[in-house]
Wavefront OBJ file of the C-alpha trace (Angstrom):
o trace
v -52.572 33.584 30.694
v -51.150 32.301 34.023
v -52.732 33.526 37.250
v -51.038 36.504 38.991
v -50.880 34.352 42.111
v -48.675 31.806 40.364
v -44.938 31.730 39.839
v -45.571 31.538 36.091
v -47.326 34.907 36.096
v -44.615 36.586 38.124
v -42.033 35.268 35.692
v -44.188 36.456 32.786
v -44.229 39.965 34.235
v -40.463 39.959 34.785
v -39.800 38.604 31.311
v -41.924 41.405 29.837
v -39.772 44.126 31.413
v -36.258 45.134 30.409
v -34.681 46.013 33.757
v -32.388 48.571 32.085
v -35.430 50.409 30.727
v -37.247 50.271 34.050
v -34.374 51.468 36.222
v -33.242 53.924 33.551
v -36.505 55.868 33.719
v -35.479 57.215 37.130
v -31.704 56.739 37.300
v -29.120 57.921 34.790
v -27.351 54.782 33.506
v -24.373 54.592 31.180
v -23.336 51.541 29.199
v -19.940 50.180 30.208
v -20.113 47.168 27.912
v -22.776 45.078 26.231
v -23.844 43.448 29.519
v -22.952 46.102 32.079
v -24.776 49.364 32.815
v -23.653 51.636 35.653
v -25.102 54.442 37.747
v -25.527 55.543 41.353
v -28.395 55.652 43.824
v -28.391 57.531 47.103
v -24.688 58.119 47.628
v -21.865 58.641 45.194
v -18.608 56.762 45.430
v -15.360 57.664 43.743
v -16.459 56.243 40.387
v -20.172 56.997 40.402
v -20.730 53.396 39.284
v -21.934 51.685 42.456
v -25.214 50.656 40.816
v -24.632 47.745 38.421
v -27.442 46.624 36.098
v -26.899 43.397 34.132
v -29.227 42.825 31.133
v -28.371 39.129 30.669
v -29.524 38.205 34.179
v -32.044 41.057 34.553
v -30.571 41.825 37.975
v -29.212 44.921 39.688
v -26.712 45.368 42.490
v -26.190 48.540 44.515
v -22.745 47.800 45.929
v -22.575 51.066 47.838
v -25.795 50.588 49.807
v -25.873 46.788 49.937
v -29.099 46.145 48.021
v -29.892 44.207 44.881
v -32.144 41.719 43.130
v -34.656 41.561 40.317
v -37.077 44.205 39.052
v -39.520 43.459 41.888
v -36.808 44.156 44.449
v -35.971 47.387 42.608
v -39.590 48.575 42.770
v -39.687 47.859 46.497
v -36.352 49.627 47.009
v -37.257 52.674 44.950
v -40.838 53.082 46.183
v -40.124 52.348 49.848
v -42.262 49.178 49.887
v -41.841 45.968 51.848
v -40.881 43.019 49.622
v -43.336 40.658 51.323
v -46.106 42.746 52.863
v -46.491 45.052 49.855
v -45.872 42.507 47.109
v -49.382 42.859 45.584
v -48.658 46.560 45.046
v -45.181 45.786 43.687
v -46.677 43.284 41.264
v -49.349 45.779 40.206
v -46.730 48.450 39.437
v -44.677 45.974 37.412
v -47.744 44.614 35.618
v -48.883 48.121 34.654
v -45.419 48.922 33.287
v -45.405 45.668 31.305
v -48.850 46.407 29.881
v -50.345 43.147 31.146
v -53.727 42.418 32.699
v -53.959 41.081 36.251
v -56.525 38.329 36.735
v -56.992 35.613 39.296
v -55.692 37.504 42.331
v -56.597 36.447 45.851
v -59.494 38.384 47.330
v -57.122 40.164 49.720
v -54.702 41.155 46.970
v -57.521 42.298 44.701
v -59.054 44.397 47.470
v -55.731 46.075 48.208
v -55.128 46.931 44.572
v -58.670 48.182 44.029
v -58.387 50.320 47.156
v -55.276 51.931 45.704
v -57.102 52.707 42.473
v -60.057 54.150 44.406
v -57.769 56.363 46.495
v -56.003 57.646 43.392
v -59.331 58.373 41.689
v -60.694 60.131 44.785
v -57.648 62.343 45.214
v -57.732 63.197 41.494
v -61.431 64.119 41.659
v -60.938 66.233 44.787
v -57.959 67.994 43.225
v -60.158 69.054 40.305
v -62.948 70.194 42.640
v -60.599 72.315 44.732
v -58.900 73.683 41.606
v -62.169 74.789 40.017
v -63.230 76.329 43.343
v -60.160 78.539 43.283
v -60.601 79.535 39.648
v -64.150 80.666 40.471
v -63.165 82.567 43.620
v -61.740 86.047 42.906
v -61.101 86.726 46.603
v -59.080 83.537 47.014
v -57.154 84.256 43.802
v -56.306 87.682 45.203
v -55.121 86.121 48.440
v -52.811 83.799 46.481
v -51.490 86.900 44.736
v -51.057 88.808 48.000
v -49.482 85.933 49.924
v -47.140 84.532 47.278
v -47.349 86.758 44.193
v -48.747 83.854 42.143
v -51.114 84.450 39.264
v -53.311 82.216 37.131
v -50.310 80.691 35.376
v -48.961 79.244 38.625
v -52.436 78.312 39.875
v -53.109 76.278 36.751
v -49.637 74.774 36.402
v -49.619 73.445 39.988
v -53.357 72.680 40.221
v -53.671 74.917 43.272
v -57.149 74.915 44.775
v -59.496 76.144 47.458
v -61.384 73.971 49.938
v -64.614 75.431 51.318
v -65.426 72.496 53.609
v -68.666 71.887 51.692
v -67.201 70.432 48.518
v -67.245 66.651 48.878
v -70.758 65.739 50.034
v -71.427 63.792 46.834
v -68.447 61.488 47.432
v -69.023 58.344 49.497
v -67.887 58.865 53.097
v -65.834 55.646 53.087
v -63.830 56.877 50.107
v -63.075 60.190 51.801
v -61.873 58.411 54.951
v -59.678 56.024 52.969
v -58.161 58.965 51.056
v -57.362 60.853 54.267
v -59.827 63.644 53.560
v -62.091 63.063 56.540
v -62.076 61.454 59.994
v -64.189 58.315 60.229
v -66.547 59.560 62.930
v -66.715 63.185 61.835
v -69.294 64.873 59.673
v -66.821 67.589 58.698
v -64.385 67.631 55.826
v -60.717 67.849 56.808
v -59.927 71.015 54.852
v -62.110 74.064 55.463
v -61.462 77.448 53.852
v -57.856 76.699 52.955
v -55.677 77.253 49.894
v -54.779 73.769 48.676
v -51.493 72.511 47.282
v -51.632 69.006 45.768
v -48.451 66.942 45.475
v -48.492 65.796 41.855
v -46.429 62.747 40.917
v -46.761 61.783 37.256
v -50.027 63.776 37.109
v -51.569 61.908 40.068
v -52.219 63.591 43.415
v -50.473 61.670 46.186
v -50.742 64.179 49.032
v -52.288 67.511 50.063
v -51.324 70.473 52.211
v -53.823 73.262 52.942
v -52.760 76.783 53.909
v -54.781 78.818 56.389
v -56.852 81.793 55.227
v -58.669 84.511 57.228
v -61.828 82.369 56.935
v -60.318 79.172 58.331
v -62.271 78.196 61.484
v -60.764 77.188 64.822
v -60.143 73.517 65.569
v -62.857 71.414 67.251
v -61.156 71.800 70.640
v -61.096 75.597 70.323
v -57.443 75.904 69.389
v -56.511 78.381 66.695
v -56.188 76.760 63.297
v -52.645 75.906 62.319
v -50.977 77.720 59.462
v -50.811 74.473 57.491
v -52.954 71.351 57.602
v -51.797 68.061 56.085
v -53.682 65.167 54.571
v -54.294 62.323 56.995
v -52.099 59.274 56.374
v -52.181 55.634 57.400
v -49.204 56.201 59.705
v -51.190 58.582 61.928
v -54.681 57.196 61.295
v -55.311 53.461 60.714
v -58.657 54.195 59.036
v -56.746 55.736 56.127
v -55.556 53.499 53.306
v -51.985 52.221 53.368
v -51.690 53.789 49.935
v -51.816 57.259 51.529
v -48.502 58.323 53.048
v -46.136 61.263 53.281
v -43.101 59.719 51.592
v -43.183 62.086 48.619
v -41.514 65.447 48.090
v -43.320 68.371 46.534
v -41.788 69.006 43.113
v -40.394 65.492 42.759
v -41.271 65.279 39.065
v -39.172 68.354 38.262
v -35.879 66.758 39.305
v -36.099 63.344 37.612
v -33.734 64.190 34.767
v -32.045 67.239 36.292
v -28.280 67.514 36.724
v -28.634 69.000 40.220
v -31.362 69.453 42.832
v -32.410 72.656 44.580
v -34.023 72.112 48.001
v -36.303 74.910 49.189
v -38.056 75.108 52.545
v -41.716 75.788 51.803
v -44.000 74.763 48.974
v -44.453 78.377 47.869
v -40.651 78.662 47.672
v -40.534 75.563 45.483
v -43.321 76.864 43.227
v -41.437 80.149 42.795
v -38.216 78.348 41.850
v -39.862 75.765 39.586
v -41.710 78.555 37.770
v -38.314 80.115 37.047
v -37.043 76.849 35.607
v -35.094 75.406 38.557
v -35.396 71.674 39.414
v -36.700 72.025 42.957
v -38.194 70.006 45.785
v -39.625 71.349 49.014
v -38.439 70.039 52.359
v -41.623 71.462 53.989
v -39.597 71.584 57.181
v -36.330 72.799 58.625
v -35.632 69.353 60.074
v -35.445 66.087 58.139
v -35.613 63.080 60.445
v -33.108 60.274 60.111
v -35.886 57.946 58.977
v -36.763 60.359 56.154
v -33.281 61.038 54.826
v -33.139 57.625 53.091
v -36.164 58.506 50.986
v -34.802 61.983 50.212
v -31.433 60.519 49.296
v -32.994 57.947 46.946
v -34.938 60.663 45.130
v -31.949 62.978 44.824
v -29.449 60.238 43.963
v -25.841 61.185 43.313
v -26.537 64.659 41.996
v -25.179 67.871 43.476
v -27.558 69.520 45.939
v -28.100 73.221 46.556
v -30.006 74.078 49.732
v -31.881 77.367 50.081
v -33.952 77.607 53.256
v -35.362 80.688 54.994
v -32.870 83.047 56.615
v -34.425 82.821 60.095
v -32.687 80.783 62.812
v -34.741 77.683 62.097
v -34.041 77.871 58.392
v -30.302 78.367 58.744
v -30.029 75.615 61.355
v -32.107 73.319 59.171
v -29.989 74.053 56.097
v -26.864 73.147 58.001
v -28.367 69.934 59.409
v -29.710 68.827 56.032
v -26.448 69.684 54.298
v -24.464 67.634 56.802
v -26.633 64.533 56.343
v -26.504 64.672 52.550
v -22.788 65.521 52.496
v -21.993 62.485 54.634
v -24.002 60.383 52.175
v -21.744 61.471 49.354
v -23.604 64.346 47.723
v -21.806 67.518 46.755
v -23.793 70.007 48.831
v -23.713 73.778 48.859
v -25.795 76.274 50.826
v -27.327 79.409 49.356
v -27.731 82.410 51.641
v -30.419 84.803 50.447
v -29.531 88.488 50.366
v -31.416 91.783 50.589
v -34.025 90.631 53.104
v -35.075 94.231 53.797
v -35.265 93.432 57.497
v -37.807 90.600 57.206
v -36.974 87.973 59.828
v -38.318 84.951 57.925
v -37.234 86.074 54.440
v -37.589 83.142 52.036
v -37.120 82.217 48.390
v -40.646 83.296 47.494
v -39.914 86.728 48.993
v -36.638 86.863 47.101
v -38.214 86.311 43.683
v -40.671 89.150 44.231
v -37.876 91.696 43.943
v -35.077 89.813 42.172
v -34.566 88.365 38.732
v -33.548 84.888 37.642
v -30.128 86.326 36.810
v -29.774 87.520 40.418
v -30.480 84.030 41.713
v -28.152 82.453 39.151
v -25.386 84.529 40.712
v -26.283 83.208 44.164
v -26.195 79.666 42.802
v -22.793 80.282 41.284
v -21.418 81.620 44.568
v -23.071 79.051 46.864
v -20.672 77.816 49.549
v -19.909 74.125 50.046
v -21.013 72.568 53.327
v -17.599 72.307 55.006
v -16.657 75.879 54.109
v -20.109 77.049 55.170
v -19.710 75.721 58.714
v -16.140 77.029 58.799
v -17.354 80.533 57.932
v -20.186 80.232 60.465
v -17.934 79.115 63.311
v -14.932 81.333 62.681
v -15.110 84.503 64.821
v -15.121 87.643 62.695
v -12.728 89.225 65.140
v -10.453 86.164 65.007
v -7.362 88.021 63.799
v -7.483 90.264 66.885
v -7.715 87.406 69.389
v -4.696 86.106 71.309
v -3.088 83.053 69.736
v -4.053 80.750 72.634
v -7.708 81.812 72.348
v -7.623 81.115 68.636
v -6.066 77.705 69.185
v -8.731 76.784 71.736
v -11.486 77.814 69.324
v -9.716 75.925 66.545
v -9.539 72.709 68.586
v -13.201 73.027 69.534
v -14.210 73.556 65.900
v -12.248 70.537 64.672
v -13.527 68.344 67.488
v -17.193 69.359 67.262
v -17.701 70.111 63.572
v -15.179 68.119 61.579
v -15.242 64.796 63.427
v -17.313 63.159 60.663
v -15.366 64.617 57.757
v -13.735 61.911 55.569
v -10.056 61.485 56.441
v -8.876 62.023 52.863
v -10.503 65.487 52.889
v -9.840 66.383 56.518
v -6.090 66.871 56.312
v -6.084 69.153 53.269
v -9.044 71.145 54.600
v -7.557 71.521 58.083
v -4.046 72.390 56.870
v -5.258 75.051 54.474
v -8.759 76.538 54.809
v -9.219 75.985 58.540
v -5.828 77.233 59.692
v -6.084 80.216 57.340
v -9.506 81.237 58.730
v -8.196 80.999 62.264
v -5.324 83.262 61.212
v -2.542 80.737 61.781
v 0.467 82.025 59.879
v 1.896 79.956 57.054
v 5.146 79.174 58.844
v 3.305 77.807 61.865
v 0.651 75.714 60.110
v 2.523 72.434 59.883
v 3.498 72.601 63.556
v -0.051 73.506 64.548
v -1.489 70.698 62.425
v 0.766 68.127 64.066
v -0.350 69.268 67.504
v -4.005 68.904 66.465
l 1 2 3 4 5 6 7 8 9 10 11 12 13 14 15 16 17 18 19 20 21 22 23 24 25 26 27 28 29 30 31 32 33 34 35 36 37 38 39 40 41 42 43 44 45 46 47 48 49 50 51 52 53 54 55 56 57 58 59 60 61 62 63 64 65 66 67 68 69 70 71 72 73 74 75 76 77 78 79 80 81 82 83 84 85 86 87 88 89 90 91 92 93 94 95 96 97 98 99 100 101 102 103 104 105 106 107 108 109 110 111 112 113 114 115 116 117 118 119 120 121 122 123 124 125 126 127 128 129 130 131 132 133 134 135 136 137 138 139 140 141 142 143 144 145 146 147 148 149 150 151 152 153 154 155 156 157 158 159 160 161 162 163 164 165 166 167 168 169 170 171 172 173 174 175 176 177 178 179 180 181 182 183 184 185 186 187 188 189 190 191 192 193 194 195 196 197 198 199 200 201 202 203 204 205 206 207 208 209 210 211 212 213 214 215 216 217 218 219 220 221 222 223 224 225 226 227 228 229 230 231 232 233 234 235 236 237 238 239 240 241 242 243 244 245 246 247 248 249 250 251 252 253 254 255 256 257 258 259 260 261 262 263 264 265 266 267 268 269 270 271 272 273 274 275 276 277 278 279 280 281 282 283 284 285 286 287 288 289 290 291 292 293 294 295 296 297 298 299 300 301 302 303 304 305 306 307 308 309 310 311 312 313 314 315 316 317 318 319 320 321 322 323 324 325 326 327 328 329 330 331 332 333 334 335 336 337 338 339 340 341 342 343 344 345 346 347 348 349 350 351 352 353 354 355 356 357 358 359 360 361 362 363 364 365 366 367 368 369 370 371 372 373 374 375 376 377 378 379 380 381 382 383 384 385 386 387 388 389 390 391 392 393 394 395 396 397 398 399 400 401 402 403 404 405 406 407 408 409 410 411 412 413 414 415 416 417 418 419 420 421 422 423 424 425 426 427 428 429 430 431 432 433 434 435 436 437 438
């Protein structure tokens, strides 16, 4: 067999993979003709066919986003890897999919690949340790029940665990540092007396978040322990392996073949929704940075998105911000507003499912408001009909200038002439005149 470092081996790997099969495992493709498969990644155009996959050349072209190439380029594009710097990892992924053996790598390439395998094995082992800890800890199980109303079914399905801070002494220190589970010069484990949520992607743990308990100690500098603690990553600690990063979404596996995607705020919200059968990912934040939206968009693809964040100010602001970014990327986005909060300021989806049925939430899904109508409802004064016409016109101009400036032109006119002018109580006979002035 040719060496993996040679062009012959790379070609062997490519020739062993049908690019339609590889791309089709994550993206819905439809056959247009014998040598033309179509789909969409990231944003959706008018046809939903911006991704072109050609079997005869084994190439793909994303005309909407300006990317393309062979299966190696697809792996880099989909996994967020650099074509040059991360090529050993790209080749490993392709080789594993092709069912081939990698031999003859450079020492540097071999070390990088072996490090990735070690990190995966370490995170898997630690996940099992934490999981068994929780199953043997009645007090921690009760806290999971009290905090989120989760029982053993959810604990087992999501491999939830408990970290005591004394669990990993038998694991080599270097491995713990590389996996982000310990600081290099510390004799303490990263997670101490926390409920653990592993991010599971194709049954492998790729990330951890630990939730504070009453037994969680203060930080080394005396500060109170944060509500959540995240796994260390290479981005914030160079001692950690490059294989450890925070590019994944909790619940990612549940949406791979789904027709739409539900975005919840917290992990417990996502667990609640997934347990009810909804394809859900957790944003784990009310603010998605611009640098992160590309990754989110790639995972979600062209599918409709339904956003359900907490009803506090941060959650509602975050829902609006996230909806705007995904809407402008071509997704059909709607926002779900939870009801019956019983006065709780940070009422969330996990709270909702404690007192409501799946049928109740299905009704909320059905009545979810699209992004543009959502901001229109939010910005239109409830007392609008009682305001003087000049006051209404000033508010109308401000709304159009501040909130609709990025709306596609082909949608803007119809939306402004109808929904917007109606909400601002502009009478039918005056709408055309008002529109022309705007």
